[in-house]
KOLGU-962416 format. One line per field, with one value per residue (C-alpha): residue in one letter; x, y, z. Coordinates in Angstrom, 3 decimals, m for minus. Layout:
BEGIN
rest c(A/...);
c1 c(X/...);
c2 c(Y/...);
c3 c(Z/...);
This chain:
BEGIN
rest c(X/X/X/X/X/X/X/X/X/X/X/X/X/X/X/X/X/X/X/X/X/X/X/X/X/X/X/X/X/X/X/X/X/X/X/X/X/X/X/X/X/X/X/X/X/X/X/X/X/X/X/X/X/X/X/X/X/X/X/X/X/X/X/X/X/X/X/X/X/X/X/X/X/X/X/X/X/X/X/X/X/X/X/X/X/X/X/X/X/X/X/X/X/X/X/X/X/X/X/X/X/X/X/X/X/X/X/X/X/X/X/X/X/X/X/X/X/X/X/X/X/X/X/X/X/X/X/X/X/X/X/X/X/X/X/X/X/X/X/X/X/X/X/X/X/X/X/X/X/X/X/X/X/X/X/X/X/X/X/X/X/X/X/X/X/X/X/X/X/X/X/X/X/X/X/X/X/X/X/X/X/X/X/X/X/X/X/X/X/X/X/X/X/X/X/X/X/X/X/X/X/X/X/X/X/X/X/X/X/X/X/X/X/X/X/X/X/X/X/X/X/X/X/X/X/X/X/X/X/X/X/X/X/X/X/X/X/X/X/X/X/X/X/X/X/X/X/X/X/X/X/X/X/X/X/X/X/X/X/X/X/X/X/X/X/X/X/X/X/X/X/X/X/X/X/X/X/X/X/X/X/X/X/X/X/X/X/X/X/X/X/X/X/X/X/X/X/X/X/X/X/X/X/X/X/X/X/X/X/X/X/X/X/X/X/X/X/X/X/X/X/X/X/X/X/X/X/X/X/X/X/X/X/X/X/X/X/X/X/X/X/X/X/X/X/X/X/X/X/X/X/X/X/X/X/X/X/X/X/X/X/X/X/X/X/X/X/X/X/X/X/X/X/X/X/X/X/X/X/X/X/X/X/X/X/X/X/X/X/X/X/X/X/X/X/X/X/X/X/X/X/X/X/X/X/X/X/X/X/X/X/X/X/X/X/X/X/X/X/X/X/X/X/X/X/X/X/X/X/X/X/X/X/X/X/X/X/X/X/X/X/X/X/X/X/X/X/X/X/X/X/X/X/X/X/X/X/X/X/X/X/X/X/X/X/X/X/X/X/X/X/X/X/X/X/X/X/X/X/X/X/X/X/X/X/X/X/X/X/X/X/X/X/X/X/X/X/X/X/X/X/X/X/X/X/X/X/X/X/X/X/X/X/X/X/X/X/X/X/X/X/X/X);
c1 c(m24.984/m28.542/m30.617/m34.093/m33.084/m30.844/m30.383/m28.807/m32.280/m35.099/m37.572/m35.201/m34.487/m36.161/m33.265/m29.514/m29.128/m29.961/m27.100/m24.668/m25.935/m25.588/m22.091/m20.202/m20.331/m18.635/m15.988/m15.316/m15.297/m12.662/m10.443/m10.994/m13.980/m17.033/m20.202/m23.787/m26.588/m29.886/m33.091/m36.827/m38.394/m41.613/m43.345/m41.776/m37.985/m38.260/m40.170/m37.422/m35.505/m32.817/m34.621/m33.921/m35.499/m32.724/m34.449/m37.606/m37.380/m39.684/m39.302/m41.435/m42.715/m45.579/m46.423/m46.909/m44.763/m44.082/m42.759/m40.412/m38.667/m35.067/m34.251/m31.010/m31.236/m28.684/m28.218/m26.573/m22.966/m22.948/m19.527/m17.861/m17.866/m21.232/m24.537/m27.978/m30.528/m34.116/m36.442/m40.143/m43.192/m46.650/m45.969/m43.198/m45.876/m48.202/m48.594/m48.783/m46.620/m43.281/m43.782/m40.615/m41.891/m45.323/m46.609/m48.764/m50.802/m51.540/m48.711/m45.420/m43.213/m45.737/m46.150/m42.544/m41.222/m43.189/m42.083/m38.443/m38.625/m39.658/m36.994/m34.305/m35.349/m35.183/m31.833/m30.430/m31.761/m30.124/m26.790/m26.858/m27.789/m25.302/m28.047/m26.118/m22.707/m20.087/m20.632/m17.650/m19.107/m22.715/m22.983/m26.397/m27.850/m30.087/m32.775/m34.502/m31.780/m30.859/m32.958/m30.450/m28.125/m30.723/m31.519/m27.850/m27.279/m30.423/m32.310/m31.146/m31.375/m28.978/m26.515/m23.760/m23.778/m22.179/m18.786/m19.278/m18.059/m20.950/m21.061/m23.974/m24.212/m26.290/m27.561/m29.978/m30.024/m33.369/m35.259/m35.034/m37.766/m39.372/m42.006/m43.485/m41.878/m45.325/m49.035/m49.080/m49.041/m45.982/m43.734/m40.946/m43.312/m45.564/m42.866/m40.724/m42.882/m40.232/m37.305/m35.822/m33.429/m32.439/m34.153/m31.673/m29.422/m32.250/m35.002/m35.703/m34.272/m37.462/m40.004/m38.691/m41.649/m40.443/m37.603/m35.439/m34.094/m31.502/m30.154/m30.105/m27.831/m25.569/m25.128/m24.888/m22.720/m18.955/m18.356/m20.704/m20.292/m21.800/m21.516/m19.332/m16.746/m18.619/m21.851/m19.967/m18.936/m22.334/m24.276/m22.213/m24.080/m27.722/m30.403/m32.238/m35.411/m36.564/m33.522/m33.767/m30.598/m30.716/m27.793/m27.695/m31.478/m31.456/m28.734/m25.696/m24.740/m24.524/m22.651/m20.241/m19.354/m18.721/m16.510/m14.468/m14.035/m12.910/m15.941/m17.637/m16.311/m17.161/m16.336/m17.454/m19.615/m18.274/m19.596/m19.145/m17.205/m16.712/m13.402/m10.524/m10.566/m14.211/m15.887/m18.277/m21.937/m23.492/m25.221/m28.999/m30.783/m33.539/m36.032/m34.764/m35.076/m38.661/m39.577/m38.073/m40.128/m43.413/m42.698/m42.090/m45.297/m47.218/m45.662/m46.577/m50.158/m50.809/m51.937/m53.943/m57.660/m56.928/m53.694/m52.315/m52.832/m49.057/m48.657/m51.202/m49.537/m46.130/m47.314/m48.788/m45.569/m43.468/m45.774/m45.402/m41.619/m41.496/m43.116/m40.151/m37.497/m34.553/m33.014/m33.380/m30.381/m29.725/m31.300/m31.091/m31.930/m32.807/m33.390/m34.294/m36.951/m39.324/m39.043/m38.675/m34.954/m34.694/m37.278/m37.561/m34.976/m36.899/m40.008/m38.366/m40.328/m38.498/m39.318/m41.914/m43.787/m42.851/m40.761/m37.087/m38.209/m40.363/m37.383/m35.039/m37.409/m37.867/m34.106/m33.810/m36.407/m34.888/m31.414/m32.450/m35.168/m33.673/m35.670/m35.708/m36.592/m37.257/m37.690/m38.881/m41.784/m42.323/m44.201/m47.621/m47.081/m43.824/m45.479/m48.297/m45.764/m43.944/m47.148/m48.456/m45.120/m45.299/m48.729/m47.320/m44.089/m43.833/m40.134/m40.621/m41.199/m41.999/m42.013/m43.687/m42.246/m38.995/m37.421/m33.778/m33.788/m35.294/m32.899/m29.923/m31.349/m31.764/m28.211/m27.038/m29.297/m29.005/m26.364/m26.170/m27.540/m29.308/m29.170/m30.231/m30.775/m31.223/m28.938/m27.338/m25.528/m23.664/m25.722/m25.329/m27.033/m24.273/m21.681/m23.615/m24.116/m20.400/m19.588/m21.656/m19.584/m22.255/m21.407/m23.552/m25.082/m25.351/m25.883/m22.466/m23.598/m22.664/m21.394/m22.200/m19.489/m17.095/m17.545/m18.254/m15.452/m16.846/m15.012/m13.508/m16.346/m19.438/m21.038/m22.066/m23.662/m24.035/m26.046/m26.738/m30.530/m32.906/m33.842/m30.177/m29.527/m32.434/m31.133/m27.603/m28.956/m30.375/m27.158/m25.070/m27.514/m27.119/m23.360/m23.933/m26.146/m23.643/m20.760/m22.693/m23.763/m20.762/m17.693/m17.780/m14.120/m14.675/m17.844/m16.062/m13.308/m15.955/m17.427/m14.035/m13.196/m16.585/m16.107/m12.607/m13.637/m13.394/m14.737/m14.179/m15.671/m12.253/m10.992/m14.153/m14.133/m10.464/m11.545/m14.343/m11.878/m9.406/m11.624/m14.925/m13.997/m10.495/m9.054/m5.610/m5.517/m2.910/m2.315);
c2 c(m51.631/m50.413/m49.818/m49.984/m52.286/m55.300/m56.685/m59.868/m61.008/m61.970/m59.090/m56.751/m54.372/m51.251/m49.047/m48.620/m48.636/m52.360/m53.010/m51.268/m53.204/m56.449/m55.839/m53.814/m56.338/m59.180/m56.738/m55.676/m59.298/m60.086/m57.591/m59.313/m57.370/m58.839/m57.205/m57.548/m56.051/m55.191/m54.277/m54.443/m57.706/m56.195/m59.429/m61.154/m61.276/m63.422/m65.977/m66.678/m69.936/m69.976/m67.661/m68.555/m66.832/m65.546/m63.410/m61.607/m58.140/m55.520/m51.748/m48.811/m46.966/m44.513/m44.906/m48.675/m51.787/m53.298/m56.829/m57.518/m60.618/m60.762/m63.270/m64.279/m65.154/m67.836/m67.801/m70.635/m69.908/m66.922/m65.381/m65.923/m62.728/m61.442/m61.855/m60.725/m59.959/m58.690/m57.273/m58.082/m56.188/m55.706/m51.982/m52.845/m54.166/m51.188/m50.850/m54.544/m57.593/m57.117/m53.410/m51.592/m48.046/m46.468/m43.573/m41.431/m38.959/m36.360/m36.670/m37.354/m39.911/m40.340/m44.126/m44.750/m42.405/m44.211/m47.687/m46.624/m44.869/m48.170/m49.957/m47.495/m47.926/m51.718/m51.453/m49.588/m52.336/m55.025/m53.168/m52.536/m56.059/m57.837/m59.699/m59.008/m59.589/m56.989/m53.627/m51.325/m49.202/m48.240/m47.518/m45.977/m45.553/m42.645/m40.949/m44.254/m45.114/m41.604/m41.745/m44.254/m41.270/m39.257/m42.204/m42.962/m39.384/m38.563/m41.753/m42.724/m46.441/m46.207/m43.443/m45.985/m46.581/m43.153/m44.804/m46.570/m44.897/m43.730/m43.300/m41.890/m42.577/m40.320/m42.228/m39.494/m36.110/m35.196/m37.702/m36.280/m37.748/m34.500/m34.804/m32.399/m32.423/m32.850/m32.831/m35.985/m39.719/m39.687/m37.374/m37.657/m36.429/m39.418/m42.022/m41.115/m39.003/m38.891/m38.027/m34.561/m33.164/m29.760/m28.952/m26.551/m29.150/m31.319/m28.937/m28.443/m25.113/m24.471/m25.783/m25.048/m26.824/m30.073/m32.490/m33.308/m36.844/m36.440/m33.349/m35.297/m37.887/m35.219/m33.286/m36.146/m38.783/m38.902/m39.231/m38.550/m40.306/m39.617/m42.038/m40.133/m37.318/m35.143/m35.413/m34.468/m31.234/m30.528/m30.728/m27.898/m25.570/m24.472/m26.070/m23.989/m25.916/m23.128/m23.958/m27.718/m27.783/m30.213/m29.790/m29.150/m29.284/m26.789/m28.616/m27.092/m24.999/m28.088/m30.016/m27.120/m27.168/m30.912/m30.489/m27.796/m30.086/m32.996/m35.115/m35.229/m37.939/m38.542/m42.186/m43.666/m46.790/m49.891/m52.643/m56.410/m57.772/m61.296/m62.949/m62.341/m64.890/m65.826/m66.939/m64.388/m65.350/m66.139/m63.000/m63.025/m63.359/m61.012/m63.840/m64.770/m61.185/m60.842/m64.155/m62.883/m59.682/m61.506/m64.005/m61.136/m59.357/m62.594/m63.064/m59.515/m59.959/m63.472/m62.533/m59.483/m59.146/m56.029/m55.028/m51.554/m50.250/m49.929/m53.725/m54.255/m51.687/m53.243/m56.739/m55.406/m53.517/m56.661/m58.567/m55.777/m55.832/m59.622/m59.412/m57.396/m59.896/m57.522/m56.442/m52.794/m50.762/m49.316/m50.567/m47.927/m49.049/m47.272/m48.993/m47.400/m46.061/m43.706/m40.545/m36.899/m37.319/m39.899/m38.616/m34.822/m34.074/m36.285/m34.223/m30.861/m29.024/m27.993/m24.741/m26.589/m27.678/m31.340/m33.142/m34.078/m37.721/m37.115/m35.619/m38.388/m41.088/m39.222/m39.101/m42.814/m43.590/m41.308/m42.694/m46.170/m47.904/m47.552/m48.097/m47.315/m49.905/m48.500/m50.730/m49.304/m48.043/m45.375/m42.091/m42.234/m39.070/m40.412/m43.729/m41.887/m39.810/m42.909/m44.803/m41.883/m41.641/m45.363/m44.805/m41.998/m43.693/m47.132/m47.386/m47.109/m50.111/m49.092/m51.958/m50.593/m52.718/m54.359/m57.789/m58.603/m61.249/m58.886/m56.122/m58.418/m59.436/m55.810/m54.873/m57.766/m57.112/m53.332/m51.463/m48.377/m47.167/m43.899/m42.375/m38.702/m38.175/m34.539/m35.412/m38.691/m39.324/m42.267/m44.488/m48.214/m48.691/m46.946/m49.187/m52.351/m51.166/m50.460/m53.816/m55.342/m53.410/m50.862/m47.165/m44.942/m41.502/m39.619/m36.199/m35.253/m34.903/m36.646/m40.184/m40.176/m37.563/m39.600/m42.807/m41.892/m40.375/m38.860/m40.140/m43.019/m45.189/m43.154/m39.772/m36.998/m33.569/m30.622/m27.421/m24.514/m25.057/m27.938/m26.482/m26.269/m29.785/m31.113/m29.533/m30.783/m34.257/m34.254/m32.887/m35.510/m38.232/m37.233/m37.675/m41.162/m42.187/m40.865/m42.689/m45.959/m45.604/m44.071/m44.607/m48.260/m48.441/m45.628/m47.345/m50.647/m48.826/m47.262/m50.726/m52.214/m49.339/m49.553/m53.282/m52.671/m49.843/m50.924/m49.421/m52.226/m52.559/m53.528/m50.026/m48.483/m50.368/m49.626/m45.976/m46.950/m48.534/m45.671/m42.606/m43.659/m46.259/m45.082/m48.571/m49.471/m50.738/m52.921/m51.430);
c3 c(m16.516/m15.974/m19.107/m20.617/m23.489/m23.994/m27.484/m26.079/m25.001/m27.403/m27.440/m25.615/m28.506/m29.849/m30.920/m30.971/m27.187/m27.290/m29.703/m27.350/m24.329/m26.296/m27.636/m25.005/m22.110/m24.066/m25.293/m21.694/m20.530/m23.170/m21.328/m17.984/m16.651/m14.927/m16.298/m15.105/m17.208/m15.508/m17.373/m16.697/m17.834/m19.268/m18.153/m21.158/m20.854/m17.722/m19.799/m22.334/m22.310/m19.640/m17.166/m13.516/m10.507/m8.228/m5.596/m4.640/m3.137/m1.676/m1.974/m0.875/m3.931/m4.263/m0.566/m0.863/m0.642/m4.049/m4.606/m7.502/m8.801/m10.027/m12.771/m14.411/m18.117/m18.848/m22.607/m24.567/m25.508/m23.144/m22.656/m19.298/m17.274/m18.555/m16.710/m17.887/m15.164/m15.417/m12.793/m13.038/m11.799/m13.370/m13.862/m16.321/m18.708/m18.277/m22.055/m22.825/m22.255/m23.976/m24.748/m23.726/m24.228/m23.963/m26.047/m23.778/m25.807/m23.121/m20.583/m22.385/m20.622/m17.762/m17.822/m18.791/m16.112/m13.416/m14.432/m14.793/m11.422/m9.819/m11.847/m10.674/m7.055/m7.369/m9.168/m6.148/m3.887/m6.047/m6.037/m2.291/m1.199/m3.448/m5.295/m8.510/m6.983/m6.131/m7.831/m8.386/m11.198/m11.866/m15.599/m16.321/m19.806/m20.830/m18.750/m17.943/m15.400/m14.203/m11.019/m9.646/m9.153/m7.238/m4.980/m4.300/m3.247/m1.249/m0.303/3.178/2.362/m0.587/0.286/0.869/m2.911/m3.367/m2.976/m6.328/m9.478/m11.641/m15.408/m17.400/m21.139/m23.375/m26.388/m27.513/m25.793/m27.357/m25.171/m21.662/m19.445/m18.239/m15.482/m12.893/m9.467/m7.867/m8.591/m10.722/m10.109/m12.361/m10.344/m7.740/m5.015/m5.696/m6.347/m3.328/m0.963/1.787/m0.498/0.040/m2.562/m3.980/m7.255/m8.820/m10.470/m11.809/m12.874/m16.550/m17.835/m19.826/m17.294/m13.785/m12.175/m13.790/m13.197/m16.211/m15.780/m18.534/m16.780/m13.509/m15.099/m16.583/m13.343/m10.834/m12.562/m12.031/m15.771/m18.689/m22.000/m25.411/m28.287/m30.774/m30.651/m33.175/m31.190/m28.010/m29.724/m31.304/m28.037/m26.538/m28.919/m28.626/m30.774/m33.366/m34.237/m36.562/m38.725/m38.210/m36.069/m33.117/m30.715/m26.951/m26.495/m23.614/m21.664/m23.384/m20.331/m18.091/m20.775/m21.261/m17.567/m17.783/m20.826/m19.079/m16.070/m18.284/m17.373/m20.798/m23.110/m26.755/m27.475/m30.765/m30.651/m32.356/m34.567/m34.642/m37.630/m38.971/m38.079/m40.454/m43.240/m42.743/m45.951/m47.429/m47.475/m50.825/m52.161/m51.879/m55.220/m56.362/m56.086/m52.630/m51.429/m52.647/m50.992/m47.728/m47.972/m48.612/m45.843/m43.411/m44.419/m43.896/m40.455/m39.469/m40.675/m39.315/m35.774/m36.902/m37.561/m39.614/m41.297/m42.090/m45.603/m45.982/m45.765/m48.526/m50.756/m50.029/m50.985/m54.233/m54.968/m54.545/m56.884/m59.463/m59.195/m59.458/m62.877/m64.114/m65.073/m64.938/m61.632/m60.723/m61.870/m58.404/m55.174/m52.464/m48.912/m45.689/m42.340/m39.028/m36.687/m38.475/m36.407/m37.338/m36.626/m39.411/m41.905/m41.641/m44.341/m46.766/m45.945/m46.718/m49.383/m52.535/m54.409/m56.526/m53.374/m53.677/m51.068/m51.221/m51.244/m54.333/m56.187/m55.038/m56.343/m59.626/m60.073/m59.323/m61.981/m64.594/m64.020/m65.154/m63.187/m59.710/m56.520/m52.808/m50.148/m46.679/m43.626/m40.326/m38.245/m35.627/m35.471/m37.110/m39.142/m40.577/m41.439/m43.232/m45.183/m46.396/m47.227/m49.295/m51.118/m51.942/m53.495/m55.684/m56.752/m58.331/m57.398/m53.614/m51.342/m47.764/m45.247/m42.116/m39.321/m38.376/m38.688/m38.000/m40.737/m43.291/m42.258/m42.816/m46.190/m47.239/m46.223/m48.375/m51.368/m51.761/m53.758/m51.539/m48.208/m47.318/m43.818/m43.941/m40.196/m39.195/m36.254/m35.204/m31.886/m33.439/m35.691/m36.245/m39.603/m41.541/m39.876/m40.738/m44.323/m44.752/m43.183/m46.001/m48.541/m49.398/m49.890/m47.697/m48.200/m44.913/m43.437/m42.003/m38.400/m35.138/m35.524/m39.236/m39.768/m37.605/m39.613/m43.257/m45.324/m48.534/m51.583/m49.601/m48.255/m49.060/m49.655/m47.267/m47.300/m44.912/m44.703/m42.380/m42.407/m43.031/m46.444/m47.426/m46.165/m48.213/m51.402/m50.786/m50.108/m53.643/m55.146/m53.380/m54.339/m57.993/m57.526/m56.061/m58.984/m61.537/m59.857/m59.810/m63.442/m65.209/m62.993/m62.059/m61.075/m58.556/m57.310/m56.768/m54.867/m52.590/m51.996/m51.112/m48.782/m47.074/m46.449/m45.081/m42.706/m39.062/m35.841/m33.353/m29.891/m28.560/m29.250/m27.816/m24.507/m23.927/m23.862/m21.465/m19.066/m19.110/m19.404/m17.844/m15.235/m14.340/m14.782/m16.070/m19.641/m21.312/m24.755);
């Protein structure tokens, strides 16, 4: 597996792709497979405990010879059959040691595309030379690894890798890695000046002078996989951004051809669950949760000369809430990256000019002193929106950052979970919330529609436009609040059903073996 993130390594996670890369290999190994995961090291992953230098290698990139180092990370209690490797080069830390992604203001994806181009070239070298052992299947994740397919097909040094089966997983079709073919230091003509390849199958449908790395993966892999059945159907339709509908993102024609040929597979991601009969953890107290929040804020602020205003407001908000002796009547939680995908429906303007979020918080307050706690960071505009809302509403706590420990505490402490993504390939947060026995409120799109059954383990809403979705979010939220307040037997049934819902990785990887890898599977 070749990917940009690996949640099995400390510091190797940004988003949901890291969870998949952490959890799929052990599930495959449990079925007798040997899995090697390869990621860039970002000049930090090779420094973790258990890192061992395996090889050094040299590749020609950008007209120069570049030296890289290959490390194996030997983790304690690692599962037999799973290896974690990282490649190191200074370019992989172009935006700072440990930074997985860069955010170029003027040339989108430029720095990332260059570092992942070098990474893909080195990954081909590792696969060809046997430095990672025998490779039967190359499973590539998102646009960051797609150039492996171009190099296997057209680079004379790596064409022998074409005999390997190739799988390309789309975790988020909206991020496509678009760069000019030439005329930039971040372009195929600069990375691989001697490489000759036809442009037709890899050019961007909207910008024909550019390569689209997501489209490259779609058109060149033997099998293409998306992370839920509903999302696999949605991306066959065109997007309509003017209506807030995110679907095929310009690649629906290519995806439609794959679907017709039987090469597009929607396989739902899984979730890890405690063993049957495991004792439930002691619920976190209100005091314990507030202490965890303040401790996290202090940890975030400790190395900083200046701290964001949102952290100050959050600390003051916690102190205000601590003075109230009674627990909030309904604690609603939301956890995730703050991007337009996750936040735009909360920003929809209602007829009175106020946002959906404003109305939701008003309803929470009117229904009996309820509150919303949101944990996450991301796009600056989304962070500003949430910080301003926290200043307006005394029942909103916005924690601008991320901490695994605080996330786990919030899943435990909350009463219900909110996930109003405008689109969602699969989603992991709703699965973790249900695992904790918390009913979820979701937009019925992608993997959210595949996992949340309204009236059984949660609540969901739909709509033909973003405005309609925003209004139905509020209507459905009112139903959630009423159920929690006035129909406790129904609420407890939702909680029990949520906790009992199972989407196991064992089931998922059996589909991988049969449909993606063409291997025999013992049922």
